N, C-alpha and C positions, 0 to 999 in steps of 0.2 A: 557228678550230678546226674548224668545220663543213666548210670547204673541204678541209682536210687529210683528214678522215674520208671525204669524197666521193671524193677522189683515191685513198685506200687501197682503198676499196670498188671503184672502177673498175679498179684494178690487179689486185685479186683476180678480178674478173670476166674480165678479159683473159686472165690466166693459166689460169683454169678453162676458159674457152672453148677455148684452145689445147690443154690436156690432153684435153678432151672430144673435140676434133676428131682428135687423134692416136690416142686410144683407139678411137674408132669406125672410123677408117680402117684401123688395124692389125687390128681384129677381122675384117675381110674376109679377111685372110690365113689364118684358120682354115678357111674354106671351101676356099680353094685347097689347103691342106694335106690336107684330107679327099679332095679330088678326085685329087690326086697320089698319095696313099696307095692309093686305090682302083685307080688306073691301074697302080701298081707291083704290086699283088696280082694283077690280071688278067693283066698281062704275064708275071709269074713263073709262075703256075699254069696259065694257059690256053695260053701260047705259049713257055714255058720260056726267057724272055729278060728282060733288064732292064739298066738303066744305073746305074752308081754315082752319077753326077751327079744323076739323078732322086731316088735315095734320100737323098743328101746334102741336096738342096733341101728335103726335109721337115724335116730338122734345122735348116737355116738359117731356114726359116719359123717353126718353133717358137721359136727363139731371138729372132727379131724380135718375135713376139707377146708373149713373156714380158718381154723387156727394154723394148720401147717401150710396152707396156701398163702398166708399173709406175706411172707417174705418174697414169694414168687410175684405176687401182685405188686409189691413195692418195686421189685426189680423192673417190672414192665410198666411202671408209672400208672398203674391202674387204680391207685388210691384216689380219694377225693381231693381235688385241687381246684381252687378258684383261679382260673387262668385267664382272666380278662386281660391282664397286662402281661402275664408270663409268656404266653404263646408268641408275642411279638418281640420279645427281648432277644438281644444278642446272645450267642452261646456262652460267652464269658459272664454276662450278667445273670443268665440262668444258673450257671455254675455257682456264682456267689450266693444267689437266693437259695439254691439247694444246700450249699455248705452251711449257711446260717440256719436254715430250717432243720437240717440234720443235727447240728451241734446244739441248738437251743431248744428244739422241740422233740424230735424223734428219739434221739439217744437218751435224754433225761426221762422221757415218758416210758421207754423200755425198762430202764433201771427202776423207775417207780413201780411199774406193773409187776416186775419180778419181785421186788421187795415186798409189796403188799400182798402178793399171791403166795409167798413162801409159807406163811403160817397156815393159810387156807389149805394148801396142798399137804403140808406136814401133818395137820390134824386129820386129814382124810387118810393119809398113810398110817397114822398111829392106830386107827381102828379098822384098817383094811376095809374102808367104806364100800358097800355094795348097794344095789338098788333098794329103795324102800318098798317097792312093789313085790308081792309074792310072785315068784317065777321070773323076776327081773334079772338083768345082767349083773354079775359080780364085777369087781374091778373099777368102780367109779373113781377110786383113788388114782388109777392109771390114766383115766380120761382127764382128771384134774391136773395131772402132771404135765399134760400137753400144753397147759397155759404157760408153764415155765419154759417149755421147749419153744413155744411160739415167740415169747419175748426174746429168747436167745437168738432165734433165727432172724427175726426182724432187726435186732441189734447188729448182728453180723452183716446183714444186707445193708444196713445203714452205714456201717464202716466202709463197705465197698462203694456206696454212693458218695460218702465223704472223700475217700481217696480219689475217686473219679473226678469230683469237683476240683480238688487240689490239682490234679493233672491238667485239667482243662484251663484252670486259672494260670498255671505256670507255663503252659505251652505257648510257643511263639505264634503258632497258627492254631485256630480253634479245632479241637478234636470233634469228629462227627459223633452225634449222639446215636445210640442204638435204638 
């Protein structure tokens, strides 16, 4: 039984490490977004010029940060939570709430979003969708694919949270939360 718990803990650690790496890597895109926004403003007001592709790249970067950073946010408990009662709960009670929330809400929602997004993304790929604006960015289909990637990453982080809750519930002494 101890070996099983060790494997579950190792699985949580691997998933958490992956989510952490993705989140920290994607966070750098915010700097790039700020720099491009600054450049767009300078070009527009100082030189009366600009490019649609440059403006669209800000939207693409924002979407990447939001979508790919979702699992990182979940890992760090940064999502919206009504914690009037939660914050005062015992760690095992918190683990039970997290287990139920993950099983009944998070994982089914991820599966649902993946399922309903599949045709949307597939249709975009079938026509190699690009920007509707003249001079806009190609590869809208690639951006839409990130919706599927996001649901998979959040699902994976949900599995980690689920396993962690099981470990806490099965432990004789409460595990410390990160």
